[in-house]
C-alpha angles and dihedrals in degrees: 000000000000125000126207123235119266120235090254094052092046088051090051095048089049090050095049091045089054090050092051093046091051092050091047090051091051097246115176119255117258090246133031123258120263110258117238124243119299090254094052090047092051090048088053090047088054090053091047092050094044110133094010096120093047089047088054089051093051092045092049092055090054091059129203139161124299094349111202147163127222122217134193116218116213116071088348111061091012128040089234097159096043108025112006114218091016120122118243099242098219092046094047090051089049090051094046091049090050091052089049089055091050097257118143115237110223130178133217113190140165089223112108095207101077098168088053091047093052091048090052091051094048092046086056092053104268125135103214125192099189142355124207117187147167118312131186111284097032105131099205146336096284092054089049096049093046093047088051095050089046088053092050093049091047086053087060099260119144104217100211094171136022116196121192142130105225130066090240088062088064104042123111108020132238092142136084102224134010129213108195116192119201125283097172097227093313095313089127102059 
């Protein structure tokens, strides 16, 4: 004898099926992943920045006009999640190496207070040539970052490297090479 499913069991089957479908489609989790320890994060940053200085050396030899690098701030240039206001050592070293080679160090941030952002970066040891941030009408971080890179390119800068920790930092283009630091599925926001 066969029995028919109860409304409760049909609801449960529907719910479980919907979850399986979302997972199969690659839907994002409802909450961000928990970031690792600071030492693990720094190790992961080192991996992400591997080869960045030698890339700058090679790129400098190729030449070009107004060579530059673009940096994100939070959890990229600064250790915002782990040690607010502290420079991320590997990114600071990269920026200092870029300056030594004659590159301009520019910033694209979703922060709207660009003067405050520049002050924070300089207090952490960065030498910054320009900061572009969020303005009224920007519909999100990706739009802001792309608009900033477009403005830098329109001003004649050749953006040789773009450094950020979120996928939105890399969207859109207007740069030659990206170095994406970990964000642990949005855990570093």
